[in-house]
C-alpha positions in Angstrom: 49.7 17.8 9.7 53.0 16.1 8.5 55.8 18.0 6.9 55.0 18.1 3.5 56.0 17.4 0.8 55.7 13.8 1.1 56.7 11.2 -1.8 54.9 7.8 -2.4 55.0 5.3 -5.3 52.5 2.8 -6.2 50.8 1.1 -8.4 47.7 1.8 -10.2 44.6 -0.5 -9.1 41.0 -0.8 -10.2 39.0 1.8 -8.6 34.5 2.6 -8.1 34.8 3.7 -12.1 33.0 7.2 -11.3 36.1 9.4 -11.6 35.7 9.4 -15.5 32.3 8.7 -16.1 30.4 9.8 -13.4 32.6 13.1 -12.7 34.3 13.8 -15.9 37.6 13.6 -13.6 39.3 10.1 -14.3 41.4 9.0 -11.2 44.7 7.0 -10.6 44.2 5.1 -7.6 46.7 3.8 -5.7 47.0 0.2 -4.4 46.9 -0.4 -0.4 50.1 -0.6 0.0 50.2 3.6 -0.5 47.0 3.7 1.7 48.6 1.4 4.4 52.8 3.8 4.4 50.9 6.9 4.8 51.7 9.3 7.8 49.2 8.7 10.2 48.9 12.6 10.6 48.5 13.3 6.8 44.7 14.4 7.1 41.6 13.4 4.6 41.1 16.0 2.6 42.2 17.3 -1.2 45.7 18.1 -2.1 48.3 18.8 -4.3 51.1 18.2 -5.8 53.3 16.4 -9.0 53.3 13.0 -10.3 55.6 10.8 -13.0 54.1 8.6 -14.9 56.7 6.8 -17.3 59.2 9.4 -16.8 56.6 12.0 -17.6 56.1 14.4 -15.1 52.1 16.1 -14.3 50.9 18.4 -11.8 48.1 16.8 -9.9 45.1 16.9 -7.7 44.7 14.1 -5.4 42.4 13.1 -2.9 42.6 10.8 0.2 39.8 9.4 2.1 36.3 7.8 2.3 34.7 10.2 0.0 32.2 10.9 2.0 29.9 11.9 -1.1 29.8 8.4 -2.0 29.7 7.0 2.0 33.1 5.3 0.6 33.7 2.0 3.3 37.2 2.0 2.2 39.9 4.7 2.0 41.3 5.6 -1.3 43.9 7.7 -2.0 42.8 8.9 -6.0 45.3 10.7 -8.0 44.0 13.2 -11.3 46.7 13.9 -13.6 46.2 17.1 -15.0 46.2 17.2 -18.7 47.3 13.9 -18.9 45.1 12.4 -22.1 46.7 8.9 -22.3 44.9 5.5 -22.0 44.5 3.4 -18.7 47.4 2.7 -16.6 46.5 -0.2 -14.4 49.2 -2.5 -13.0 51.8 0.3 -14.3 53.6 2.1 -11.3 53.3 6.1 -10.5 55.4 8.3 -8.3 53.8 11.0 -6.6 55.0 14.1 -4.2 52.0 15.7 -2.5 53.2 19.4 -1.9 50.2 21.2 -0.1 46.4 21.0 1.0 43.7 22.3 -0.5 40.4 21.7 1.4 39.1 19.3 3.7 37.0 15.8 2.0 32.6 16.3 2.6 29.7 16.0 1.2 27.8 18.2 -1.3 24.4 19.0 -1.9 24.2 17.5 -5.7 26.7 15.9 -7.6 26.8 19.1 -9.6 28.0 20.6 -6.8 30.7 18.0 -6.5 31.7 19.0 -9.7 32.4 22.4 -9.6 34.4 21.5 -6.4 36.4 19.3 -8.2 36.8 21.9 -11.2 38.5 24.4 -8.4 40.9 21.7 -6.8 42.1 20.9 -10.3 42.5 24.8 -11.0 44.1 25.3 -7.3 46.3 22.2 -8.3 47.3 23.6 -11.7 48.6 26.6 -10.4 49.9 24.7 -7.5 49.3 27.5 -4.8 47.0 27.4 -2.3 46.7 29.3 0.8 45.0 27.7 3.7 43.4 25.4 1.0 41.6 28.5 -1.0 42.3 30.6 -4.2 
């Protein structure tokens, strides 16, 4: 695991469209340059930190990986801005700082279980603390 915090800036691109519609958790998908420049020792998984968009800071929950629930073939970086209620921001820049690790990525038995895990991830990220990934 690399030393955290880790900071990056990238452009928000269109993702698969599942975050907001299917999971009730809209995400900002980062462009390929963010993925290509991640430290090699940054494990796939769910993280928490802060993000800055259009001059305002938000707490964030973020996933890095292939989203095993959906068997993605492409690695993604997806950021959920906590308490952001604005419109889509495709094509705009977002800066983020990863502060800590929440959990490894895994497949769940159902979509409902995944939604529960995401809700817990967001709650951990909201408070900005995790002890080995658990509250």
